[in-house]
C-alpha positions as a Markdown table, in Angstrom:
| # | Residue | x | y | z |
|---|---|---|---|---|
| 1 | Met | 0.9 | -39.0 | 6.5 |
| 2 | Lys | 2.4 | -36.4 | 4.2 |
| 3 | Leu | 0.1 | -33.8 | 5.6 |
| 4 | Leu | 1.2 | -34.5 | 9.1 |
| 5 | Ala | 4.9 | -34.2 | 8.1 |
| 6 | Thr | 4.1 | -30.9 | 6.4 |
| 7 | Leu | 2.3 | -29.6 | 9.5 |
| 8 | Ile | 5.3 | -30.6 | 11.7 |
| 9 | Leu | 7.8 | -29.0 | 9.3 |
| 10 | Leu | 5.7 | -25.8 | 8.6 |
| 11 | Pro | 7.0 | -23.9 | 11.7 |
| 12 | Ala | 10.6 | -24.7 | 10.8 |
| 13 | Leu | 10.0 | -23.4 | 7.3 |
| 14 | Ser | 8.7 | -20.1 | 8.5 |
| 15 | Trp | 11.6 | -19.7 | 11.0 |
| 16 | Ala | 14.0 | -20.2 | 8.1 |
| 17 | His | 12.8 | -16.9 | 6.7 |
| 18 | Gly | 13.7 | -15.1 | 9.9 |
| 19 | Glu | 10.1 | -14.4 | 10.8 |
| 20 | Asp | 10.7 | -15.0 | 14.5 |
| 21 | Lys | 13.4 | -12.3 | 14.8 |
| 22 | Pro | 13.0 | -8.5 | 14.4 |
| 23 | Gly | 13.9 | -7.1 | 11.0 |
| 24 | Pro | 16.6 | -4.5 | 10.4 |
| 25 | His | 14.0 | -1.8 | 11.4 |
| 26 | Gly | 12.8 | -3.7 | 14.5 |
| 27 | Gly | 9.7 | -4.9 | 12.8 |
| 28 | His | 8.0 | -8.2 | 11.9 |
| 29 | Ile | 9.1 | -9.9 | 8.7 |
| 30 | Gln | 7.1 | -12.0 | 6.2 |
| 31 | Met | 8.1 | -13.4 | 2.8 |
| 32 | Pro | 5.2 | -12.9 | 0.4 |
| 33 | Gly | 7.3 | -13.7 | -2.7 |
| 34 | Ala | 10.8 | -13.1 | -4.0 |
| 35 | Phe | 11.3 | -10.4 | -1.3 |
| 36 | His | 10.5 | -9.7 | 2.4 |
| 37 | Thr | 8.0 | -7.3 | 3.9 |
| 38 | Glu | 8.8 | -5.8 | 7.3 |
| 39 | Ile | 6.2 | -3.8 | 9.2 |
| 40 | Thr | 6.3 | -1.7 | 12.4 |
| 41 | Val | 3.0 | -0.4 | 13.9 |
| 42 | Asp | 3.0 | 3.0 | 15.6 |
| 43 | Lys | 0.9 | 3.9 | 18.6 |
| 44 | Asp | -1.5 | 5.8 | 16.3 |
| 45 | Gln | -2.1 | 2.5 | 14.4 |
| 46 | Ser | -0.2 | 3.8 | 11.4 |
| 47 | Val | 2.0 | 1.2 | 9.7 |
| 48 | His | 5.5 | 1.5 | 8.3 |
| 49 | Val | 6.2 | -1.0 | 5.5 |
| 50 | Tyr | 9.7 | -1.8 | 4.3 |
| 51 | Leu | 10.2 | -3.9 | 1.1 |
| 52 | Leu | 13.4 | -5.8 | 1.7 |
| 53 | Asp | 15.4 | -8.1 | -0.6 |
| 54 | Met | 16.1 | -11.8 | 0.1 |
| 55 | Asn | 18.9 | -10.8 | 2.5 |
| 56 | Phe | 16.6 | -8.6 | 4.6 |
| 57 | Ala | 18.4 | -5.5 | 3.2 |
| 58 | Asn | 18.1 | -2.7 | 0.6 |
| 59 | Pro | 14.6 | -1.3 | 1.3 |
| 60 | Thr | 13.3 | 0.2 | -1.9 |
| 61 | Ile | 10.3 | 2.2 | -3.3 |
| 62 | Lys | 11.5 | 2.0 | -6.9 |
| 63 | Asp | 8.9 | 0.3 | -9.2 |
| 64 | Ser | 7.1 | -0.7 | -6.0 |
| 65 | Ser | 3.7 | -0.3 | -4.3 |
| 66 | Val | 2.0 | -1.2 | -1.1 |
| 67 | Ala | -1.7 | -1.6 | -0.2 |
| 68 | Val | -2.6 | -2.3 | 3.5 |
| 69 | Thr | -6.0 | -3.4 | 4.9 |
| 70 | Ala | -7.0 | -4.2 | 8.4 |
| 71 | Lys | -9.6 | -7.0 | 8.2 |
| 72 | Asn | -11.6 | -9.1 | 10.7 |
| 73 | Lys | -15.1 | -10.6 | 10.7 |
| 74 | Lys | -16.7 | -7.3 | 11.7 |
| 75 | Ser | -14.8 | -4.6 | 9.8 |
| 76 | Glu | -12.4 | -3.8 | 6.9 |
| 77 | Ile | -10.3 | -0.6 | 7.2 |
| 78 | Lys | -8.2 | 0.5 | 4.2 |
| 79 | Tyr | -5.0 | 2.4 | 4.7 |
| 80 | Thr | -3.7 | 5.3 | 2.7 |
| 81 | Cys | 0.0 | 4.7 | 2.0 |
| 82 | Ser | 2.6 | 7.2 | 0.9 |
| 83 | Val | 6.4 | 7.1 | 0.6 |
| 84 | Met | 8.4 | 8.2 | 3.7 |
| 85 | Gly | 12.1 | 8.7 | 4.0 |
| 86 | Asn | 12.6 | 7.7 | 0.4 |
| 87 | Asp | 13.0 | 4.1 | 1.4 |
| 88 | His | 9.7 | 2.8 | 2.8 |
| 89 | Tyr | 5.9 | 3.4 | 3.0 |
| 90 | His | 3.9 | 5.0 | 5.8 |
| 91 | Cys | 0.3 | 3.8 | 5.8 |
| 92 | Ile | -2.4 | 5.6 | 7.8 |
| 93 | Pro | -5.7 | 3.9 | 8.5 |
| 94 | Asn | -8.9 | 5.5 | 7.2 |
| 95 | Gly | -10.8 | 4.6 | 10.4 |
| 96 | Lys | -10.4 | 3.0 | 13.8 |
| 97 | Val | -8.5 | -0.3 | 13.6 |
| 98 | Pro | -9.7 | -3.0 | 16.0 |
| 99 | Ala | -7.2 | -4.2 | 18.6 |
| 100 | Lys | -7.5 | -7.8 | 17.2 |
| 101 | Thr | -7.5 | -7.9 | 13.5 |
| 102 | Asn | -5.5 | -9.2 | 10.5 |
| 103 | Leu | -3.3 | -6.7 | 8.7 |
| 104 | Ile | -3.1 | -7.6 | 5.1 |
| 105 | Val | -0.2 | -6.2 | 3.1 |
| 106 | Gln | -0.2 | -6.5 | -0.7 |
| 107 | Ala | 3.2 | -5.4 | -1.9 |
| 108 | Thr | 5.0 | -5.2 | -5.2 |
| 109 | Arg | 8.8 | -4.8 | -5.0 |
| 110 | Glu | 10.7 | -3.6 | -8.1 |
| 111 | Lys | 7.9 | -5.1 | -10.3 |
| 112 | Ala | 7.9 | -8.4 | -8.4 |
| 113 | Val | 4.3 | -8.9 | -7.3 |
| 114 | Gly | 4.1 | -10.7 | -3.9 |
| 115 | Asn | 1.3 | -12.7 | -2.4 |
| 116 | Glu | -0.7 | -11.2 | 0.5 |
| 117 | Ala | 1.3 | -11.0 | 3.7 |
| 118 | Val | -1.0 | -11.4 | 6.7 |
| 119 | Tyr | 0.1 | -10.1 | 10.1 |
| 120 | Lys | -2.0 | -10.8 | 13.1 |
| 121 | Leu | -2.6 | -7.7 | 15.3 |
| 122 | Pro | -1.6 | -7.1 | 18.0 |
| 123 | Leu | 1.9 | -8.1 | 16.8 |
| 124 | Pro | 3.5 | -10.7 | 19.1 |
| 125 | Ala | 6.5 | -9.7 | 21.2 |
| 126 | Phe | 9.8 | -11.2 | 19.9 |
| 127 | Lys | 11.4 | -14.0 | 21.9 |
| 128 | Glu | 14.8 | -13.1 | 23.1 |
| 129 | Ser | 17.5 | -15.1 | 21.4 |
| 130 | Lys | 20.4 | -16.5 | 23.4 |
| 131 | Lys | 22.8 | -14.1 | 21.9 |
| 132 | Glu | 20.8 | -11.1 | 23.0 |
| 133 | Ser | 20.4 | -12.4 | 26.6 |
| 134 | Lys | 24.2 | -12.2 | 27.1 |
| 135 | Lys | 24.1 | -8.5 | 26.5 |
| 136 | Glu | 21.8 | -7.9 | 29.4 |
| 137 | Asp | 22.6 | -5.2 | 31.9 |
| 138 | His | 23.8 | -6.9 | 35.1 |
| 139 | Ser | 24.5 | -3.7 | 37.0 |
| 140 | His | 21.5 | -4.4 | 39.3 |
| 141 | His | 23.5 | -7.4 | 40.7 |
| 142 | His | 26.0 | -5.2 | 42.6 |
């Protein structure tokens, strides 16, 4: 019975971390430890990784590191990550990344080591929140 309750509550727990909403850089958020990771994927399959604090703010590279791997049953592609813009990491795949794969981000933020954050590619589109839908452009109704 406890397992069932956990399974029912699990989605609510992940929503509490803001993982269903875009992060401050428009990316997908996960919480691998005492910090958040936010990723955005470019058309060339490179990945931007932001290491955010518990309030989804203050991206940092100080005393931090990122390792990214695209992994599925058939292949494993490692990424080469370097600092970009003095506030995040830009990671370039060392090969062709399959359209459907798991993107595994292993991050350390200011010496705090996180668990693996697993993002499923392709990343899902964000659902519009009620607040955003009010801002829609209604000019086509005239």
